[in-house]
C-alpha positions, -999 to +999 in steps of 0.1 A: -331-669+381-319-703+369-332-717+336-322-753+341-329-765+306-303-742+291-279-733+319-243-745+318-224-757+348-205-724+352-237-703+352-254-728+375-225-726+400-226-688+399-263-689+405-259-711+436-230-690+450-248-657+445-280-671+459-262-683+490-244-650+495-276-629+491-298-650+513-275-658+542-297-638+567-329-657+558-341-687+577-338-721+560-375-721+553-374-687+537-344-697+516-361-728+503-392-708+494-371-682+475-349-708+459-380-726+445-392-693+430-359-688+412-359-722+395-373-723+359-373-751+334-387-786+331-356-803+345-354-781+377-392-782+383-392-820+380-362-823+403-379-800+429-412-818+427-395-852+433-374-839+462-381-836+499-357-809+511-360-795+546-328-775+550-306-753+530-276-776+537-295-805+521-305-783+492-269-774+485-258-810+484-286-823+463-285-793+439-248-798+435-252-835+428-279-830+403-269-799+384-231-794+390-218-829+389-226-837+353-205-864+337-189-860+304-214-885+289-243-863+301-227-832+286-221-850+253-257-862+252-269-827+259-246-813+232-256-838+206-294-835+213-295-797+217-320-779+196-328-743+189-357-732+210-387-713+196-379-676+198-342-682+205-319-662+182-292-680+163-266-661+184-281-673+217-283-708+204-247-707+191-237-694+226-253-724+242-235-748+218-203-730+225-208-732+263-214-769+260-182-773+239-163-753+265-177-775+293-164-805+275-130-788+267-137-794+230-116-767+213-115-778+177-134-750+157-141-772+127-156-799+148-177-774+167-190-761+134-200-796+124-218-801+157-236-768+152-246-778+116-257-812+128-278-797+156-294-771+133-305-797+107-322-822+131-349-823+157-378-811+136-367-774+136-362-755+104-327-757+091-305-726+098-279-719+071 
């Protein structure tokens, strides 16, 4: 299952590769039906609703273009605007921030900490110390 609102590029790529490997004996129609059931999250649901996909080959290209070809600007925006979700532990949220930093090749630990503190203090969520 892919949770598009929180999945990083590496996890999204793994999802697509595993899905392709495990559904290779299904028809295109069946693959598309199963693929749709495996998508979760506002971003993926909106993308699917606005798409007209008739073959698995088309799906792979469009999915790659939408979810695997994120620009650095998009990743920075996602990092800067990330918020802790209701019910998400601090550790899970920290892992998401770390994954975004890794995707951006942003290794400076002090700057990561500042981003984490900034994200925890904005967005209407309670501050996490």
